N, C-alpha and C positions, 0 to 999 in steps of 0.2 A: 815492709818493703825490703828487698834484698840490697845488700851493700853494693855499691858500684865496683866493677872490676877495674875501671880506669877513671881517674878524676884529675882534672886540671883546675888548679886554684889560682886565678889571676896570673897566669903564666905569660911571661914575655921572653923573647929570645932575639938576639942580634949578633952577627959576626962583628969583630972589632972594627970600630970606626965605620959602621954601615948603618943603614936605616933598619929599624926593627922589622923582623920577619913575622913575629907573632906579638900581639899587643894585648896584655891583660886578658888573656883568654881563660874562660871558665866553662867547663863542660863535664858531663858524666856519661859513662857507658855502663849499662847494667847487664847482668846475666840474661840470656835469651834474646838480647837485642841484636839486630843486624842493621848497622848504621852505615850509610854511604857518605863519603866525603867528596864534595864537588867544588868546582871553581876553576877559573882560568889558570894557565901556567903562571907561576910566580905568586900565587895566592897564599902559599904557606902550607900546602897539603903535605909535601914530603918532609918539611921541617916538623910538622905536628907528629908524623909517624916516628921520626927519629927520637923525638922527645918521649913519645909514648912507650918506646921499648928501651929507653935508657942509653941510646947511642949518643944523645946530646943531653946536656943538663941546662935547665932554665936559667936565664940571667936573673930573673926574679919570679916569685911564686913557687908553687910546688906541683909536682906530678906524682900521683899515687897509683900504684898497681895493687889493688886491694889495700892492705895496711902497710905496704912497702913504699917508702920514699925513694924514688929512683935515683935521686942525687946522692943518697947514702948507701944504696944497695950494691952488692958485688955482682958481677956478671952471672955466676951460677944461680943466684937468687932470682935475678931477672928472667933467666931462661926457663925457670919453672912456672913463671906467671904469664909470659907473652911470647908469641912466635910471629915471625914476619916472612911473608912471601915477597921477594923482590919483583920489580916490574920486569926485569930481565933475568929469567931463571938461571942462565948460565953463570951469573955472577955469584951465586951462592952454592955452587957445586964444587966440592973439594975432594971427592973420593973417586976411585977408578972402577967401581962396580955400583950398579943401581942399589942392590941390597945394603952395601956398605954405606952408601950415602944416606939412605933412610935410617940406618941404625946409628949414625954418627952422633947426633944430639943425645939420644938415650944412653949411649956408651959414655959420653962425657959427663952425664948426670950421675954416673956411678951405679947404674942398675946392673943386676946380674945378667949373665949371658943368656939365661933362659928367658928373662923378662924382655930383654932387647930383641931376641928372636921372635917372641910372641907379638911385640909391637910392630916389628918389620913385616911379619906375615900378614897381620891385619891391615896395615897401611897399604901394602902392595895389592891386597885383594880389593880393598875399597876403591883404589885408583885404576884397577885393571892392568897393573904392571907385573903381576906374578910371573908371567912367562918371560919377562925381560930382566929378571933379577940379576943374572950374571953378565948382562951387557954393560959396556962402558957408557956412562951417561951422555957423552958427546956423540955416540952413535945413534941416539934417539932422535926422532924428529922434534920440531919445536913444540907441538902440542904435548907429546910424551914427556919432554923435559919439564914443561910446566906442571904436568901431573906428578912428576918426580918431586918437584918442590912442594907440592901439596902433600904427597906421601910423607915427606920429611916432617912437615908440620903436624900431621896426624900422629906420627910416632912420638913427637915431642910432647904431645898431650897437655897443652896449656889451656887455662880458662879463657884467655883473651887471644884472639887471632887477628893479625893485621895483614891485609891483602892489597898489594899495589897493582892496579889494572889486571885483575885476576883472569879476565876472560880472553885476553889477547892470545892468539895462536891456537885457540880451540876450534875444531870443527863441530858439527852438530852433535854427534855421539859423545864426544868428550865434554862438551858443554852440558849436556843432559846429565852425565855422570857427576860433573862438578856441582851442578845445582842440587842434585840429590844429596850430595855430601853437605852442602850449606844448610839444607833443611834439617838434616840429622844433627849437625853441630848445634843448632839452636835448640832442638828438642833435648839435647844433652845438657843444656844450661850454659853453654859457652856464649861468649859475646864475640861478634865479628864486626870489625871496622874495616871498610874497604874504600879505596880510591877508584873511581871509574868515570869514564866519559860515555859509557854505554847507557843511555837514559832508559832504554827498554829493560835492560837487566836490572837497573836500579829500581824501576817501577815494580818489577816482579818480586824483588827480594827485600828491599830496604824497609824496615819498620819505621825508620826515621832518616832524614837527610840533613846534613850540615853543609851549608853553602859558605865557603870561605871567600873573602875578598880583602886584599891588602892586609892580611894577617889578622883579620877579625872575623867573627861569625856574623855573616850578613843575614842568614835565615836558618832556622832550626825548627823542623816540623815534619809532618807526613810528606811522603814523596809527591802525592798529587798536588800539594800546595807549593813546595819548594822548587820543584822542577819547572814551574811556570815563571820563575824569577827572570826578569828581562835581561840580566847579565848572562844567563845561560842560553837563551834563544830569543828570537824575535817574538814580540807580542802579537796577539791575534787569536782567532778562533781555534787554530791548530798550533798552539804555542810550543808544544813539545812532541817529538816523534815517539809517543808512547801510547799504549792502548787506553790508559785513562784519559789522555787528551782527545783521542779519537772518539771515545764514548761521550765526552762532554760536547764535542762538536756535533754529534748526531743526536744529542739529547737522550742518551741511553744511560742506564745505571752503570756506574764505574766497575770495570773488571780488569784483571791484570794478566790473565792467561789466554792464549790464543784459542784453545778449545772452548773456553767459557764465552769468549767474544763471538765465536762462530755460532754457537747455540743461541746466544742472545740476538744476533743479527737475523738468523733464520726465523726466530719467533717474531721479531719486529716486522720483517718483510711479509710474513704470512698473515699479519693483521690487516694488510691492505687488500681490497677486493680484487685488484688486477695483479697482485703479487709484486707491485713496484712501489717503493716508498716515495 
């Protein structure tokens, strides 16, 4: 079994004189995993992210990035292990050209100019931003700026990737491109941990879901099970607005893609003599 890329060992965290935000949390994220982090506002999701990339240090317990103890590691060491997409892409942009922004992290890592150029070219191609390389990032629309933040992560080339509400601002074509990248990242052996309130997106991509409540892991398991948790939505036959929930309500085999559901539904309807279920 592969060693985890992220590991929390009984981690707790609290601001001074405040209630604990995370309490004795233990979790592991392995290569090839795509794990969703869900829960209501204030559950501890953002705090977990900041601990995972070393922006915060635990009050107790340990956070490991591979064999690296985040409390002891220096920022350049952390930057080689984990990358983070902010919920608001504008907050992590610091250069005046798109290509310079994408090459910022590789340049700080001390890579050669040739290697930086190769990474920038690849990242811009994957995100569809090649034609915008010379533009100022703030001249891009919201979806393009989010793609720019993704291109920067691709160029950073880390085994663990953290995404905070990654699908916001995307139209259908950009979302399709983003989802293609997510599939490729897993095929490359990377681990993706993302925060999202888009239950349909989670159902399509998450191999596992962690549901946080009051700084603790309330549920940990397959999306089809965890998304039914009553704290996330009302209980009932259609407990979650996802294709798996729809399939369950119709007594159909579970599927997660629209085209697969359409074919399944056509086959189901065709089985009735009058064409009506």
